C-alpha positions as CSV (number, residue, x, y, z in Angstrom):
1,M,-46.4,-25.6,21.3
2,T,-47.6,-25.5,25.1
3,T,-51.4,-26.0,25.6
4,D,-51.8,-24.5,28.8
5,P,-53.7,-21.1,28.2
6,A,-51.9,-19.0,31.1
7,R,-48.5,-20.5,29.8
8,E,-49.7,-19.5,26.0
9,R,-50.3,-16.0,27.4
10,L,-47.0,-15.4,29.2
11,R,-45.1,-16.6,25.9
12,R,-47.3,-14.0,23.6
13,W,-46.7,-11.3,26.0
14,R,-43.1,-12.3,26.3
15,L,-42.6,-11.8,22.3
16,V,-44.1,-8.9,22.3
17,L,-42.3,-7.0,25.3
18,G,-38.9,-8.3,24.2
19,G,-37.5,-9.9,27.2
20,E,-36.5,-6.8,29.3
21,E,-35.6,-7.1,32.7
22,A,-38.8,-5.4,33.9
23,E,-41.1,-6.9,31.6
24,G,-42.4,-9.2,34.2
25,T,-43.2,-12.3,32.6
26,G,-40.7,-14.7,33.7
27,C,-40.7,-16.8,30.3
28,A,-37.8,-18.1,28.7
29,L,-37.8,-18.8,25.0
30,S,-35.8,-21.4,23.2
31,G,-36.2,-23.2,19.8
32,R,-38.6,-21.8,17.4
33,D,-39.6,-19.2,19.8
34,A,-36.2,-17.9,20.2
35,A,-35.7,-17.5,16.5
36,M,-39.2,-15.6,16.3
37,D,-37.9,-13.5,18.8
38,G,-34.8,-12.6,17.2
39,A,-36.7,-11.7,14.1
40,L,-39.1,-9.3,15.9
41,T,-36.0,-8.0,17.5
42,A,-33.9,-6.8,14.4
43,L,-37.3,-4.8,13.4
44,Y,-38.8,-3.4,16.4
45,G,-35.9,-3.4,19.0
46,T,-35.5,-0.3,21.0
47,G,-32.8,1.0,18.9
48,D,-30.1,3.4,20.2
49,K,-32.0,3.5,23.5
50,P,-29.4,2.7,26.2
51,R,-30.5,-0.3,28.7
52,A,-28.8,-2.3,31.3
53,G,-28.4,-6.0,30.6
54,R,-29.3,-8.2,27.5
55,E,-30.3,-5.3,25.1
56,R,-32.9,-5.6,22.4
57,T,-31.8,-3.3,19.7
58,A,-33.1,-2.9,16.2
59,G,-31.0,-3.4,13.3
60,L,-30.7,-6.0,10.0
61,G,-27.3,-4.8,9.0
62,A,-26.3,-2.5,6.1
63,S,-26.1,-5.3,3.6
64,A,-28.8,-7.1,1.4
65,P,-27.3,-10.7,2.2
66,S,-28.3,-10.0,6.0
67,V,-31.5,-8.4,5.0
68,A,-32.2,-11.4,2.5
69,R,-31.7,-14.1,5.4
70,W,-34.2,-12.0,7.7
71,L,-36.9,-12.1,4.9
72,G,-36.2,-16.0,5.1
73,D,-37.0,-16.0,8.4
74,I,-39.8,-14.0,9.1
75,R,-41.6,-15.9,5.8
76,T,-40.7,-19.4,8.1
77,Y,-41.9,-18.1,11.3
78,F,-45.3,-15.6,10.5
79,P,-48.0,-16.0,7.9
80,S,-48.0,-14.2,4.8
81,S,-50.3,-11.1,6.0
82,V,-47.8,-10.7,9.1
83,V,-44.8,-10.8,6.6
84,Q,-46.2,-8.0,4.4
85,V,-46.4,-5.9,7.5
86,M,-43.2,-6.6,8.7
87,Q,-41.6,-5.9,5.5
88,R,-43.5,-2.4,5.2
89,D,-42.5,-1.5,8.8
90,A,-38.4,-2.7,7.7
91,I,-38.8,-0.3,5.0
92,D,-40.3,2.6,6.8
93,R,-38.4,2.2,10.3
94,L,-35.0,1.1,9.1
95,G,-34.9,2.8,5.6
96,L,-34.3,-0.5,3.7
97,A,-36.0,0.8,0.4
98,T,-32.4,1.2,-1.0
99,L,-31.6,-2.4,-0.4
100,L,-34.6,-3.3,-3.0
101,L,-32.3,-2.6,-5.6
102,E,-30.4,-5.8,-4.9
103,P,-31.8,-8.9,-6.7
104,E,-31.4,-11.4,-3.9
105,M,-33.4,-9.1,-1.8
106,L,-36.2,-9.0,-4.1
107,E,-36.4,-12.9,-4.2
108,A,-36.4,-13.0,-0.6
109,A,-39.3,-10.6,0.0
110,E,-42.8,-11.7,0.0
111,P,-44.5,-9.7,-3.0
112,D,-47.7,-7.3,-1.8
113,V,-49.3,-4.1,-3.4
114,H,-47.0,-1.9,-0.7
115,L,-43.9,-3.7,-1.9
116,V,-44.5,-2.9,-5.5
117,G,-45.5,0.6,-4.3
118,T,-42.0,1.1,-3.1
119,L,-40.2,-0.3,-6.1
120,L,-42.2,2.1,-8.5
121,S,-41.0,4.8,-6.0
122,L,-37.2,4.1,-6.5
123,G,-37.9,4.4,-10.4
124,K,-34.7,5.4,-12.1
125,A,-32.6,4.7,-9.5
126,M,-33.0,0.9,-10.0
127,P,-30.2,-0.7,-11.7
128,E,-30.5,-2.9,-15.0
129,T,-29.3,-5.9,-12.9
130,T,-32.3,-5.8,-10.6
131,K,-35.4,-4.4,-13.1
132,E,-36.0,-8.2,-14.1
133,S,-36.4,-9.1,-10.5
134,A,-38.6,-6.1,-9.9
135,R,-40.8,-6.6,-12.8
136,A,-41.2,-10.5,-11.6
137,V,-42.2,-9.2,-8.3
138,V,-44.9,-6.8,-9.9
139,R,-46.2,-9.0,-12.1
140,K,-46.7,-11.9,-9.4
141,V,-48.7,-9.2,-7.4
142,V,-50.8,-7.9,-10.5
143,E,-51.5,-11.4,-11.6
144,D,-52.9,-12.5,-7.8
145,L,-55.0,-9.2,-8.0
146,E,-56.2,-9.9,-11.5
147,K,-57.7,-13.5,-10.2
148,R,-58.9,-11.9,-7.6
149,L,-60.8,-8.8,-9.0
150,A,-61.3,-9.4,-12.9
151,T,-64.5,-11.9,-13.2
152,R,-66.3,-9.9,-10.3
153,T,-65.4,-6.6,-12.3
154,R,-66.6,-7.9,-15.8
155,A,-69.9,-9.5,-14.2
156,A,-70.8,-6.3,-12.5
157,L,-70.0,-4.0,-15.5
158,T,-71.5,-6.5,-17.8
159,G,-74.9,-6.6,-16.2
160,A,-74.8,-2.8,-15.6
161,L,-74.3,-1.7,-19.4
162,D,-77.2,-4.3,-20.2
163,R,-79.5,-2.7,-17.6
164,S,-78.3,1.0,-18.9
165,A,-79.7,-0.1,-22.1
166,R,-82.9,-1.4,-21.2
167,V,-85.7,-0.9,-23.4
168,S,-89.5,-1.3,-23.2
169,R,-90.5,-2.6,-26.5
170,P,-87.9,-4.8,-27.6
171,R,-87.8,-7.2,-30.4
172,H,-88.8,-10.9,-29.8
173,H,-85.1,-12.1,-29.4
174,D,-84.0,-9.0,-27.4
175,I,-86.4,-9.8,-24.7
176,D,-84.9,-10.4,-21.3
177,W,-87.3,-12.8,-19.8
178,N,-85.8,-12.9,-16.2
179,R,-86.7,-9.2,-15.8
180,T,-89.8,-9.4,-18.0
181,I,-91.3,-12.1,-15.5
182,A,-90.3,-10.0,-12.6
183,A,-91.7,-6.8,-13.6
184,N,-95.1,-8.7,-14.1
185,L,-95.4,-11.0,-11.2
186,R,-98.7,-9.1,-10.2
187,H,-100.2,-10.7,-13.4
188,F,-99.5,-14.3,-12.3
189,L,-102.8,-16.2,-12.9
190,P,-102.6,-19.3,-10.5
191,E,-105.3,-21.2,-12.4
192,Y,-102.9,-21.2,-15.7
193,G,-99.7,-21.3,-13.5
194,T,-98.4,-18.8,-15.8
195,V,-97.6,-15.0,-16.0
196,V,-99.1,-12.6,-18.5
197,P,-96.6,-9.9,-19.5
198,E,-98.2,-6.6,-20.0
199,R,-94.7,-4.9,-19.9
200,L,-91.6,-6.2,-21.8
201,V,-88.1,-5.8,-20.9
202,G,-85.4,-6.1,-23.0
203,Y,-82.2,-4.3,-24.8
204,G,-82.0,-2.1,-27.7
205,R,-80.1,-3.2,-30.6
206,A,-78.6,0.5,-30.6
207,S,-77.0,-0.3,-27.3
208,R,-74.5,-2.6,-29.3
209,S,-72.9,0.2,-31.5
210,V,-72.9,2.8,-28.4
211,K,-70.0,2.1,-25.9
212,K,-69.6,3.9,-22.6
213,E,-66.3,5.3,-22.0
214,I,-64.3,5.0,-18.9
215,V,-61.8,7.7,-17.8
216,L,-59.5,6.6,-14.9
217,C,-57.5,9.8,-13.8
218,V,-55.0,8.7,-11.2
219,D,-52.9,10.8,-8.8
220,Q,-49.7,9.4,-8.8
221,S,-48.2,11.3,-5.6
222,G,-46.0,9.2,-3.2
223,S,-49.2,8.5,-0.9
224,M,-51.4,6.8,-3.8
225,A,-49.1,4.2,-4.3
226,A,-51.4,1.3,-3.6
227,S,-54.1,3.2,-5.4
228,V,-51.9,3.3,-8.8
229,V,-51.5,-0.5,-8.6
230,H,-55.1,-1.4,-8.1
231,A,-56.1,1.3,-11.0
232,A,-53.7,-0.3,-13.1
233,V,-55.2,-3.5,-12.7
234,F,-58.6,-2.3,-13.0
235,G,-57.7,-0.4,-15.9
236,A,-56.3,-3.4,-17.9
237,V,-59.5,-5.6,-16.9
238,L,-61.8,-2.6,-18.3
239,A,-59.7,-2.4,-21.5
240,S,-60.4,-6.2,-21.9
241,M,-64.1,-5.4,-22.2
242,R,-65.3,-4.3,-25.9
243,S,-68.4,-2.9,-24.7
244,V,-66.4,0.2,-23.0
245,D,-63.9,2.6,-24.0
246,T,-61.0,2.9,-21.3
247,R,-58.4,5.4,-20.7
248,L,-56.0,5.8,-17.8
249,V,-54.5,8.6,-17.1
250,V,-51.9,9.5,-14.3
251,F,-50.5,12.6,-13.0
252,D,-48.6,14.5,-10.6
253,T,-47.5,18.1,-12.2
254,A,-47.5,16.6,-15.4
255,V,-50.0,14.3,-17.0
256,V,-49.0,11.0,-18.8
257,D,-51.5,9.1,-20.9
258,L,-50.9,5.3,-20.4
259,T,-53.7,4.0,-22.3
260,D,-51.8,2.5,-25.1
261,Q,-50.3,0.3,-22.5
262,L,-53.5,-1.3,-20.9
263,D,-53.1,-4.5,-22.3
264,D,-50.2,-5.2,-19.7
265,P,-50.7,-3.5,-16.3
266,V,-47.0,-4.4,-15.6
267,D,-45.8,-1.7,-18.3
268,V,-48.7,0.8,-17.0
269,L,-46.9,0.6,-13.6
270,F,-43.5,0.9,-14.7
271,G,-44.6,4.0,-16.8
272,T,-45.7,5.6,-13.7
273,R,-43.4,8.3,-11.3
274,L,-44.6,8.1,-7.7
275,G,-43.8,11.1,-5.8
276,G,-43.9,14.8,-6.8
277,G,-46.5,17.5,-6.7
278,T,-50.0,17.6,-7.7
279,D,-52.2,19.3,-10.6
280,I,-55.8,17.8,-10.6
281,N,-57.0,20.7,-12.7
282,R,-54.1,20.1,-15.3
283,A,-55.4,16.3,-15.5
284,L,-59.1,17.0,-15.7
285,A,-58.6,19.5,-18.5
286,Y,-56.4,16.9,-20.4
287,C,-59.0,13.9,-19.7
288,Q,-62.0,16.6,-21.0
289,S,-60.2,17.2,-24.2
290,R,-60.2,13.7,-24.7
291,I,-63.9,12.7,-23.9
292,T,-65.8,12.6,-27.2
293,R,-69.3,11.7,-25.7
294,L,-70.0,13.2,-22.4
295,A,-73.3,11.9,-21.8
296,E,-71.9,7.9,-22.2
297,T,-68.7,8.9,-19.9
298,V,-67.7,7.8,-16.3
299,V,-64.9,9.9,-15.2
300,V,-62.9,8.1,-12.0
301,L,-60.8,11.0,-10.2
302,I,-58.5,8.6,-7.7
303,S,-56.6,11.6,-5.4
304,D,-56.3,12.6,-2.1
305,L,-57.3,16.1,-3.4
306,Y,-54.2,18.2,-2.5
307,E,-54.3,20.5,-5.4
308,G,-51.3,22.4,-6.5
309,G,-53.2,24.0,-9.4
310,I,-55.8,26.2,-9.8
311,R,-58.3,24.9,-7.3
312,Q,-61.5,27.2,-8.8
313,E,-60.9,25.9,-12.3
314,M,-60.8,22.2,-11.0
315,L,-64.1,22.5,-9.6
316,Q,-65.7,24.4,-12.7
317,R,-64.4,21.5,-14.9
318,V,-66.0,19.0,-12.5
319,A,-69.3,20.9,-12.6
320,A,-69.1,21.3,-16.6
321,M,-68.8,17.8,-16.8
322,K,-71.6,16.8,-14.8
323,A,-73.9,19.4,-16.2
324,S,-72.9,17.8,-19.9
325,G,-74.5,14.3,-18.7
326,A,-70.8,12.6,-17.4
327,Q,-70.8,10.7,-14.3
328,F,-68.0,12.0,-12.2
329,V,-66.7,9.8,-9.3
330,A,-64.0,10.7,-6.8
331,L,-62.0,8.3,-4.8
332,L,-59.6,9.1,-2.0
333,A,-58.1,5.9,-2.5
334,L,-58.3,2.5,-4.3
335,S,-56.9,0.2,-1.8
336,D,-57.4,-1.8,1.4
337,E,-56.1,0.8,3.7
338,G,-59.0,3.1,3.9
339,A,-58.8,7.0,3.4
340,P,-55.5,8.4,3.8
341,A,-55.0,11.9,4.9
342,Y,-56.9,14.2,2.2
343,D,-58.0,17.6,1.5
344,R,-61.4,18.0,3.2
345,E,-62.1,21.5,2.0
346,H,-62.2,20.0,-1.7
347,A,-63.7,16.9,-0.7
348,A,-66.5,19.2,0.8
349,A,-66.6,21.6,-2.4
350,L,-67.1,18.6,-4.8
351,A,-69.8,17.2,-2.2
352,A,-71.6,20.4,-3.1
353,L,-71.5,19.5,-6.6
354,G,-72.9,16.1,-6.2
355,V,-69.8,14.3,-6.2
356,P,-69.0,12.9,-3.0
357,A,-65.4,11.8,-2.3
358,F,-64.8,8.6,-0.5
359,A,-62.2,5.9,-0.2
360,C,-63.2,2.7,-2.2
361,T,-61.8,-0.9,-1.2
362,P,-60.8,-2.9,-4.7
363,D,-63.7,-5.2,-3.6
364,L,-66.1,-2.3,-3.8
365,F,-64.8,-0.7,-6.8
366,P,-67.1,-2.9,-9.7
367,E,-70.2,-2.0,-7.6
368,V,-69.2,1.6,-7.7
369,M,-68.4,1.5,-11.1
370,A,-71.8,-0.5,-12.2
371,A,-73.8,2.4,-10.2
372,A,-72.0,5.1,-12.2
373,I,-72.7,3.2,-15.5
374,E,-76.5,3.1,-14.5
375,K,-76.7,6.6,-13.0
376,R,-77.9,5.5,-9.9
377,P,-76.5,6.5,-6.2
378,L,-73.2,5.2,-5.4
379,P,-72.6,2.2,-2.6
380,I,-70.5,4.8,-0.6
381,P,-69.2,2.8,2.7
382,D,-70.3,3.8,5.9
383,V,-67.3,4.8,7.8
384,G,-69.0,5.8,10.9
C-alpha cells in the first residue's frame, strides 16, 4: 500500500467515486484495490443509469452462489464493522432477503443483529433446510451479546436491588460496612484513626423474600427488529437472576407471552413474528393482568409508540400502573442505532404522565434498569 498521503487520498477517492470518466482522480487500480472496487461496484454501482465507457453497474446476480462469493470477498477486504454495513445495504438496496433462505448464503454472511432481524422477518418462509443454519447465525449473535452485556447487567441490578432494600437499623451481620463508613465520614476521629458510626446502613432480611418484578413489553413490528433481539438477550439475563421475576411479552396486534422460553433467547427470537400492526393498549392490558405486586414492579415498554389500538385507554393504563406504585419506562428503541421514527404525540403524552420516552443503547440499559429499581431519575441520554 502506498505511503504517499496525496496518492493515498486519490486512491480512496477513486474507490468512492467508482472510476467514472469525469471523476478526475486519474488513479488506476490493480490487484487487491481492483478486487475491492469490484465488490463495491456490485453493491453501490449506478444500476440502470446509462453511461458511456466502462460501466459501474450494481448487481450480485440472482443466485445464492454468486452472493456467497461476494460475501466472502467483502469479508476478505473490509473489517467486520464495514462488512455488516455492506450486508445491510445489500439486503435493502438489492432485495437479497430471500437469498438468505439458502444455507450457503448464511454460512458466508457475517452474523450481526441486523442479519438476525432479517432472518426473523422471513419467518415461516424459511425452508427446513435453512433453519439449522439460521439458528446457528442467531445463536452466535446472541452469545456475543450475552458476553458483552450479561456481567454488567447482573452487577448493576444486584447493586440496585441491594440499595433499594437498605435499612437504617440492620442486624450486625446485615451491616453494609462500606456504605456505613461513607455515611459517617464526618464523624472521623483523627486522634484514634477511626470513624464513629452514628448511623448504620444495611440490608433487611425481608428483602430476601420480596422479589422485584420486571416486565419487558416489546413491540415486534418490523422497525423494531434490533430492539427485539436485544430485549430477548436482556430478558434471558434477567431471568437468570433469582432476585427478580422476569416476564417477556411481545406484541403486534396480538400478544404473545414468551416468559417460559427465557432460558434460551434463541427460542425466544424464533417465537417472535416481526412485522404487522401494533396494539400497545392490548399488550399493556395483558401485562397489567399478570402483575401481582405493582409497587415492586418495573414495566419496560419498548416501542416506537405508533398505536393502532385505543390511544386513550393505553395512556390510562400507564397512569393507573404508575399511581399504584409501579415504575414505568418507555424506550423508543433498545439498540445502537438511536431513535427510529416514532409517534411524537404519544411520546409527549407519556412525558406528561412522568414517563419520558427515549432511545436506549444496550450499554445504557443496565443503568436505566438500576435507576428504575431504585426509583430514582432515569439516566436519559442527552441527544442535543
